[in-house]
N, C-alpha and C positions, 0 to 999 in steps of 0.2 A: 475515368477516375473523378473527373470534375462533377459528373452527374451524381456519383456516390457521395462526394463531399457536400453537395447542395442538398441532397435528400437528408443526410444526417443532421445538417444545421437547421434545416426547416423543421424537421421532426422534433429536434431538441428545443427549438424556440416554442413550438406549439405545446409540447408537454410541460415546459417550464411555465408558460402562461396558464395552462390549465391547472397545474399544481398551485401556483401562487393565487389564482383567482378563486378556485373552488375547494381545494384540499387543505393547503396551508402546512404541509409537512416541510422539514428541511429540504432544500432544493435537490441535493444529490439523492436522498432517500425517496423523495416524491417522484422524481422523473424515472428513477429505476423501477419503482413499484408500478407506475403506469405503464412503462414499456414492457415490463414482465407480464402484466395482465393483458396487455394488447397482444403480445406474442402468443400467450396461451389461448386467447380468444380466436386468433387466426388459425392456430393448430386445431381447435375445436371445429371451426368452419370448414377446414380442409377435410376433416373426417366425414363431414356431412356433404362433401362434394363441391363446396364453394371454395375454390383453390386459387383464385386469381391474386388476391392480396397476399396470401401465404407464399405463393410462388415468387412474387415480387420481393417479399422480405428475404426469402432464402437467397435469391439471386444478388440482392444488395449486400447481404452479410458475406456471401461467398466471394464477393469482389474485394472484401476488406480483410487484410491480413492483421487480425487483432493483435497478435503478438508483436508483429513488426511496428504497427501503428503506435502501440503503447511503449514498448521497450526502446524503440529507436526514434520515436517522434515525441509523444506527449510527455513521457516520464522526465526528460531533462528539464522541460519548462516547468512542470509541476513541482519537482524537487527544489529547483532554484527559487521559484516563487515562494514556496513554503518556508525555506531556510532564510529568505531575505528579511523576514519580519521576526526572526527569533533573536532574542537578546543573548549575545555570546557571553556576557558577564554572568547572567543567571545560569546559562547552560554549563559554563565552566565550574560553577559552584556545585554541580551535581555530576561532574564528568565521570567519576568512577562508578557511581550508581548507573548512569546511562551505559557505560562501557560493559558492566556486568550483565545488564539486561539485554543489550543489543548483541553481544558476542557470546558469552557463556550460556545465557538462557536460550538463545536461538539454537546453538549447537546441541544443548541438552534436549530441547524440545524435539529437534529432528530425530534424535536417537530414540526418545520415548515413544513418539508417534510411530516411527518406522517399525520398531520391534513389537509394539503393541498390536499394530494392524496385522503384521505377519503372523502373530500368534492367534489373534481373535477373529480375523475375517473368515477362516474356514468354518467358524461356528454358524455363520449365516450363508454357508455354501458359496463363498466367493474366495477364490485363490489369487494371490498376487505374490510374485517373487520378492524376496527380501530386498533386492536392489531397488525395485520400484516402490516398495513400502517406504524405504529411506528417502527415495526421491520425492515422494509425496510429502514426507515430513519436512524436507528442505524447502519445498515451495509453499507450504501452508503455515510454517512456523512464524515467519516474519509478519509483523503487523504492517498494514499498508498505510504509508504516510498520507496518501490522498484521502482515504476514508477516515482515518483518525483525526486529521487536522480539520476536515470538514465538519465532523460531528462535535469536536471539542469547542468550536466557536460558540455553540449554544448550550454546552453541558454545564457550564458554571463551576468547573473544578477549581480547587485552590490553586494558587499560582505555582507553588513548588511542585505539586502533583502534575499540573499541566505541562510544566517544563520537562519532567521526567518522561511522561508518556510521549510528548512530542519529540524529545531527543531520541528516545528508543526507536520510535517509528521511523525517524529520518535515517538512522544508521543501520538498523537491523535488516532492512531490505537488501542493502549492499552485501552484507554477510550472507544472507540467504541465497542470493543470486550466485555468489562465488561457490558455496557448498553445492548448490544445484548443478552448476556447471561441472564441478569435480565429479559428482556422482553420475551425471549424464555421460561424461567422458569415460568413466569406468564401465558403464553398460555398453556404450558404443564400441569401446576398444577391447572389452573382455578381459582386461588385466587389472589386478588390484595394486594400486600404487602404495609405496611405502608411506608410513606415517610422516616421515620427514619431507617426502615429496608433497603430500597434502598441505603440510604447514607452509612449505615454500610457495606453493601456488596461492594459498590464502594471503600470505604476506605480500606476494607480488601484486595480486589484483587489488586487495583491500588497502594495504599499506601504500602501494603505488598510486592508487586512486586518490588517497588523502594527500599525498605529496604533490601529485599533479594538480589537485584542486587548489592547493596553496600557491603553487606557481602561477596558475591561471588567474587566480584571484589577485595576486600581486601585479601581474601585467595589466589586467583590467583596471585595477585601482590607479596605477600610474597614468594610464590613458585618460581616465575620468578626471583625475586631479589636474591634468595639464591643460584642460579646456573648460569652458563654461558655456555650453550650448545643449539644452536638454534634449533636443531632437537627436543630435549626434550621440549623446551619452546613452540614451535609451537604445539607439541602434547598436552601440558598442556592447551593452549588456546582452542584447539579443544575439549578436554574433558570437560573443563569448560562450554562451550556452550552447548554441548549435555547433559551432566549430570545436569547442572544447569536448563535448560529448563524442563527436565523431573521432577526434584524435585519441581520446581515452580508449575507445573501442578498437581503433587501429593498433594501439600498443598493448592491447589485452589488459587494460587497467579497468577498475570498477568505475564506470561512468556515473552510476547513481551517487556513489560516495564523493566523486570529484565535484558533482553539481551541488551537493549539500555543502561541502567545504567552501566552494566558490561563493555560494549564496550567503553563507555565514560571514565570509570575509567582506563582501561588498555591502551586505546589509548592516554591518557594524562599523568597521573601520572606514569603508568607502562612504557610507552615509554621513559619518561624523566629520571626515576630513577632506573628502574629495567632491562634494556636491553642494551647490547653492540650495537655498530653500525652494526655489522654483523647480530645480532639477529633482530634488527629493519628492516634491508633490507629484510631479508628472511621472516620475519613474514608478512611484507607488501605485498611482492610478493605472498605469499601463500594465504592470505585472499583476495587479489585483484583478483587473478585468480579464486578462488572458488566463489567469488561473481559474476564475469562475467559469469561463466559457469552456475550456478544455475539461475541467472537472465534470461539468454537466454533461458534455458530449460523451465522456468516458462512461458515466453511469447509465446513460441511455443505451450505449452499446452493450454493457453488461446485461441489462434487462432484455435486450433483443436476442442475445446469443443463445438463450434457452431453446430457440427453434432448431439449432444445429446439434443439440445434445440428445443422445439416445438414453432413455431410462428403461429399466425392467424391474420386475418385482424383487429380484435378487439385489439389484442395485439400490432400491429404496430401503431394504433392510440394512444394507451396508452403510448407506448414508446416515441413518440414525446412529449406528455404532461409531462412525467416524466423527460425527459432531460431538458425541460424548467424549471420545478419546482426545480430540483436539482441545476441548475445554479443560479436561483434566490435566493435559500436558501444560497448558497455560497456567493453571492453578498451581501445579507442582513446581514449575520452573520460575514463575514470576510471583504469583500470589503468596506461596508459602514463604519464600525467603524475605519478601518485603513485610510480611505479617509478623514473622518470628523476630526479625531484626529491624523493626520499624524505627527505633531510635537511631540505629546505626545508619539507616538509609535516610534519616531526617525527613520522614513523611508523616502526615497526620494519621490519627487512628482511623482504621477502616479503609486506608488507602489501597490495601491489598484487594479489596472487592472491586474498586474502580479499575485498578490495573489489570485484574483478571478479566473482568467483563468488558473492559474497554480495548481489549486486544482484537481490533477489527481487521478482518481480511478483505481484500478488494481486488482491483484489476490486475495487480502485479502477479498474484497467484494464478489467476485465469490465463494471463499472457504466458507465463512459464509452462502451464499445462498444455497450452495450444502449441507451444514451440517444440513439443516432443515429436519424434519421428512417428509416422503412422504405424501403429501396432494395436492389437487388441487391448494391451495394457494401457495404452494412451487413452482409448475410449473410456475405460473405467476410471482412470485417474481424472480425466476431464469432468466426468459426471460427478465424482466425489468432490473435486475442487469447486465446481460451480455451486453445488448444494451447500457446502460450508460457507462460501462467500455470501450467498443469498441469505442464509440463516444469520450470518454475522452482521450484515448490513441492516436487514430488516428486524431481526430479533434483538440483537445486542445494540444496534445503532439507535433504535426507537426507545430503548429502555435505559441506556447508559446515563441519560440526563436524570432519570429518577433515582438510579443508584447513586450518582454523584451527589444530588441534592440531599438524599437521605444521609449520606456520609457527612456532608458539610453541616447539616442540621444537628446531628448527634454531637459533632465536635463543638459547635457553638453552645449547645445545651450544657455540655460538660464544663466548658469554661464559664458559663453563666451560673453554674451551681444548681442546675436543674436536673433532677434524676430522670433517667429514661425508663 
């Protein structure tokens, strides 16, 4: 395992250097693009009989449980680090907007994608049971906070729009994971739970995760406030994230939601009342560095994973259909409400375009697909999921800045009295 970790870190460092030195794309998009091209090149060489490097990549990736590495390892750090720098006051100003988008829109998107694929996939000669179509809807509907926050840093979105997108992405993945777990249990057990049982499970995992996060944040806050030693305080936050996520998992609570709430608590109340200026500076530097490193490693792994995914002509046709359905579901569940009720949502004109196109999918969707038990349906879902994620990060991620700047420019022109 040590050799695998070394290989991943060395490769990530080299790709980051190459991207920064010669390409200049945002780090996450750049390293993933290079890793993807590298994997495709090795696949091409393998077909020509030059298989040494391809075999090494396959053996390296086979030694990594991507789902476990992300869901049980990286995710807790990434969510805590992302929430640590979110202003809770601004977030609370848009709490019901974020709640609607992260809960109701995620559930509605799951249903729309699931039933649409069940009906449309046979058109391209691909069949998938309704339960697996809904499962795909659950794992692909949440926007990935890691991808979203990484892109938003350079997108130049208006502050209120950035808060809504960031808040939605921080919370809807927890909802998506709970719905995914419920549907997976249905498929594994073969029994259809009552509506009340589904609501109870959602309340236990999601609501319990939020309550646990508040409790964990309170304990961590008390410990930070009682001392003034930045080395120990950084260590306390690190232990809080690792131990808290493990405890949440042990009690079948939503670890992602718990980490978001803990990060918001420490990043706001803890930063204001429990830390000296020196501690704040060092704590921010530590978590920013850890966030950047893990983020970059994650996107390199996403780029490399294409080697392990099998595609066919039928799957390629299905991929095109799924990408369109996924975007339409995002438009219907997020873009349409925010566009029609823009003043109620208190968002700038044209925000629906940014919210629709900025719904990026990332590593969480891939990790959930990889966590499925080995079946023919799993192979198809994995190929579809990976394709949507690649399109999302490369297609939407590279153009969301243009969409955002266009929206901002039109708003400025309107207020300046300039006709468009």
